N, C-alpha and C positions, 0 to 999 in steps of 0.2 A: 504494500500500500504506500502511496506517495506521501511526501510531506504536505503537499497541497491538499490531499484528501483528508489527512489528519487535522489540519488547521480548519478546513471547512466544516468537518464534523464537530469539532470542539466548539467552534464559534456558534454553530446552530444550537448545540446543547446549552451553551451559556446564554444565548439569546432567549431560548425557551424558558429557562429557569428564571431569568430576570423578568420576562413578561408575566409568568405565573405569579411571582412575588408581587409585582406591581398590581396585577389584577386582584389578588387577595386583599391588598391594602386598600384598593379602591372599593371593594365590596364592603369591608369593615367601615370605612369612612362614610359610605352611602347610607348604611344603617344608622350610624350616629346622626347623620343629617336628618334622616326620616324621624327618628325619635325626638330630636330637638325641635323639628318643625311642628310636630303634633303638640308638644308642650307649649311652643310659642303661640300656636293658634288658640289653645285653651286659655293661657295666661292673658293674652291680649283681649280676648272676649270677656273674661272675668273682670279685667281692669275697666273696660268700657261699660260693662254692666254696673260696676260699683260707682263709676263716674256719673252715670245717669241718676243714681240714687243720692249721691252726695253733692251734686252740683248746685251752686247758688248763682243767681243772676246779680251782677255787680254794676253799679252806675259808672259812667265814664268819669265822673267827677262831681263833687269832691270824693276822695277815697274814703271808704268806710272802714275804720280800724277794726270793727267787729268781724270783718271777713278775713282778717290776717290768719294765715295758716290753712284756710279753707280752699276747696276747689271752686273756682269761679269762672264765669263766662262773661266776656265783654264784647261789644261791637261798637267801635269808636272811630272817630276821625284821627288821622295821623298828622303829627305836627313836628316841628324842629327838623325838617329835611335839610339837605346840604346842597349848596351850589358848587359845581365842579369846574367852573370856567377859569379857574386859576391853573389848570393843568395844560400841558402842551397841546396846542391845536384847538383849544376850546375857548379862547379869549374872545372870539368874535361872536359867540353864541350869547343869547339873552339869558337872564337868570331863569326865566320860566322854561327855556329849552334845556338848560344844563343843570337843573335842580332835581334831586331825587333821593332815594334811600342809599344806594351804593352804585359805584361805577366800576365796571370790570374792563380790563384791557387785555388784548391778545396781541403778542409781539412775535414776529418771525424774522429770520435772517435768510437771505438767499445765498446758498452755498453749494459746493460740489459734493456729490454723493458717489462713493465707490461701490460698484456692483460687481461681484465675482461670479464667474461662470465656470463650472467644472465639467470636464468631459473625460470619459474613459478612453484611453488610447491603448492599442496593442502594437507597440513598436519593439521588436525583438531586442534592439540595442539598449532599451531602457527597462527591461524586465529583470526583476530580482530573482524570480522563480519562473521557470519556463511555463508560458501559458497564462500567467497571472496578470490581470490588467493593472495599469498604472493610470493616474489621474493627471490631466493637464488643466491648469487654471488660467483663465484669461480675465481681464478686467475691462469694464467700461465705466464711463463717468457721465453723470447727468446733473444739471442745475435744478435744485428744488428749494422751495421755501420750507423751513423747518423751525421747530421751537427750541432746539438746542444746538450749540455750536459743535462742529466736528473738526477735530485737529487733522489737517491735511498733510502733516509732515511725513506720514507713512505711505502716502499715495505713490503708485508706480509712475515711472517716467512716461508711460504710454498715455497718460492723461493729456499730454500736450496735443495729441491728435484730435482731441475733443474740444480744444480751446485755442484753435488757430495757431498751433505751434508754441503757445506759451504754457508754462507749468500751471497746474490747478492749485491755487492758493486760497484757503479759507481764512479771511482776516477775522481775528477775535473781536467781536463788536464791543467788548468791554474796554478795549484799548483805544476806542475812538474818542475824540475830544467832546463829542456831543452826547456821549452815553449817559453820564450822570444827570444832566439836565433834560434828557430826552426820554427814551423808552425805559431805561433803568434795569429792566429784567426781561428775559425771554419767557415765552409761554403765556398761559392764562393766569391772571392774578387780579387782586382787588386794588384798583388805583386809588380809591377813597371810599369812605362810608360816613353816613351821618352819625355824629356824636350826640348822644342824648335823645335818640328818637323816642317820641311819645305817642301813646294811644290814649287819647283823652288826657287824664292826669297821670297815667301810669308810664313808667319808664320801661321801654321794650328791651329785654336782654339782647346782647349782640348775636348770640347763636340763633335766637328767634327772628331777629331783624334780617339775618342772612337768608331766611326763607320767604321773605315778603317781597312782592313786587313782580311786575311783568317787564321783561326786557325789551328795549328797542334800541336800534343802532343810532349813534350820533355821527354826524358828518364833520370831521375835523378839517381845519384849514390852517395855512401858515399864519402864525401870530403876527408876522411882519410882512408888509407888501412892498415890493415883490418878495417872493420866497427867496431866502438866502441860498447860495450854491449847494449847501449841504442838506437842503430840505425840499420836499415836494408834496403836494396833496392832490390825490386823484382817486376816483372810484370808491369814495367813502373811507379812505385810509390816509394816514400820514406817513411819509417816507423820509428816512434819514439816509443820505447817499454816502457811499464809500468813495472817497477821493483818491485812495492809494492805488496808483496804477490804472486809473479809470481811462477807458478808451471810447466811451459812448457819452451821449448827452445826459444831462441830469434828470430828464424825464423818462429815461429808458433804464430798465432794470439791469443791474450789474452785480457780480458776485461781491458779497460783503454788505449789500444794502439791507436796511432793516425797515420793516413796515409795521404799523400799529393801527388797530381798530378798537373802537370803544362800544360798549353796550351799557346803557343806563337802565337801572331797575327802579321802578317807581310805583306807588299806589297811594290812593287818597284815604282809603278806609281799611280796617282790619278787624278780624274777629279772633279771639284768643280763648282757649280753655287751658287753664293751668292753676297751680296753687298761688294764691296771693301772698306775696312776701314783702311786707311793708308797702312801698310804692312801686314794686316791680313784680316779677313772676319767677316761679321755679317749678320744676317737674313735680307732679302730685303722685304719690304712691298709694295704692289701694290695698285691700286686705289679702291679696293672693301671693304676689311675688314682688319684692321691692325693686327688682331689676326692670320691671315693666311699668312705665309711668304714663300718665295722661299729660301731654304737653303738645297741644295742637295749635296751629295758626293757619289762617286762610285769608286771602285777600277779599275785601268786600264785607258787607253786613250779612253774615251767615248765622242762622240759628244754631243753638247748641245741639239740637237733635240731628240736624243735617250734617254738622261737623263730625259727630260721633258715628253716624251711619256711614259717612264716607270713609272714616278710619277703619270701621269694621269691614266694609267692602274691600278696601285695599289689602287688609290683612288676609281676608279669605282668598283673594286672587293670588297673592303671593304664596299662600299655603298650597293651593292646587298646583302652581308652577313648581314649587319645591318637591311636592309629592311625585310629580312626573319625572323630575330630574333625578331624585334619589332612587326611584324604581329602575329607571333606565341605567343609572350608574351601577346599581347592584347587579343587574343582569349582565352588563358589560364586564364588570369585575369578575364574575364567576366564569364568563366565557373566556376571558384572558387567562384565568387560572388553569383552564384545561388545555392551554396551548401545547404543553409537552405531549399530550395524548394525540392531538392531530399531527404533530411533528413525527411521532412514532409511527402512526398509521401511514404517513406519507413516505416513510423510509423503507417500507416493504417492497421488495423487487416486483416488477411486472404490474402489480395491481395497486401500487402505492398511491397513484394519482386518484383512482376511483375511491379507494378506502379513505383517503384524506378528505375528499368532498363529502362522503357519507358521514364521517366522524364529525365534520364541521357542522352539518345540519343537525345531527343528533345532539351535539354539545350545545348548540344554540337553543334547542327546545328544552333540554334539561336545565340549562342555565336560567331560562325564563321562568320555568315552573318552580325551581328551587328558590330563586331570588324573590319571586312573588310570595311564596310561603313564608320565607324569613322576614320579608318586608311587612307583611300583614301581622306577623307575630310581634314585631317591634312596635308597630302602630298600636296594637291591642295593649301591650304592656305600658306604653306611654299613656294611653287613656285611663288604664287602671290606676297608674301612679297619680294621675291628675285627680281621679275620684277619691283616692285615699287622702291626698293633700287637702282637698275641699272638706272632707269629713273632719280632719284635724282642725281646720280653721273654724268650722261650725262648733266643734266641741269646746275649743278654747274660748270662743265668743260667748257660748252659753255659760261657761264657768265664770267668766268675767262679769256678765250681767247679773248672775245670781249673787256673786260676791258684792257687787255694787249695790244691789237692792237691799242687802243685809247690812250695808255700810261697814263691811269688813274688808280688810286687806288680805288678799290671797297669799298663801305661803310661798308662791312662786311668782316670778315675773315673766309674763308672756312677751317674748321678743316681738318687735314690730314686723308684721307680715304685710308687704305692700304689693302693688300691682302696676304694670306699665306697658306702654306701647313699644 
């Protein structure tokens, strides 16, 4: 038997074992996902049910101190928005055009991308083992807008053929003189946000404010007329031009140019369901699991019931998606675990191809049946656990009410059991 045959056989066995191990790991993780998803569905629904019972309607102002620590619902006008016309390219906009809750910016740089192409070659003078293929790698280069800078120092000299005989050089935009006062960072980021955003008399927390508003693009322009040589505005974007080795006009894209676009998020009204905490809000924990909280926000004047129903529908939809994903992953995991069996069937002389096809079909059916059975068992155990947990909560609640009615202090302290979205 040749060395080539030994290496091929060993590599196939090693590949099959690795595939089987990865498949088993995927199977286990999919069952964990299935169990967690069922618990999440129940915990979320229990939290929303508790929220319906404990919810209080609160006025937009003045703030009622009696509601402090309680779950409240408000529907109020937003105030204390911010004007962003002090940012690059927005000075010509009016306050009404550039005022909102937050401003997002998206920055890209035009640069060369290296693309590798590998082909198997059979050239006898390059073979290490007779008949064994070798790989030949070639490279091509394209100009693309990207959100991160690529170091071109490792590019092949063949790039010059794509660049008119000149080497492909990606200029680091952070070394440009306009970087600090211009785009400042690549990718998507928050250019600015309203400080002290208020809903009625309440201060809106920053994490909640980040969920409010509908986005619309702003059209920037050069702050000075005419545009300086390093800047240009066109197509709803602001451009900073790379002047290092530039061979084209300033209104034509060139490697190293940077472009920026803005999206303004704004809303006039907001509805919130959360725990009132002094003059602001915090997540509210119910009686089921403290990791699941009621902390909802929606644009506009939305009733509490509509907000809770929307949250319930969203949770249910996510639940069905994760059920399908976990079942499919469990089936795929078991199928991959049986890879050595199909490999063994395929190695039988003469009839190996036929047997491998039959083994694949049989393994697929068995994997589906076995995975479905295991998946249903995990789901059933999860629901049983949720039922037991609910019984414990009811039991603790009953003891607490009896002790309170007798004006006695129970000999144990029941830890807080909360619920959340």
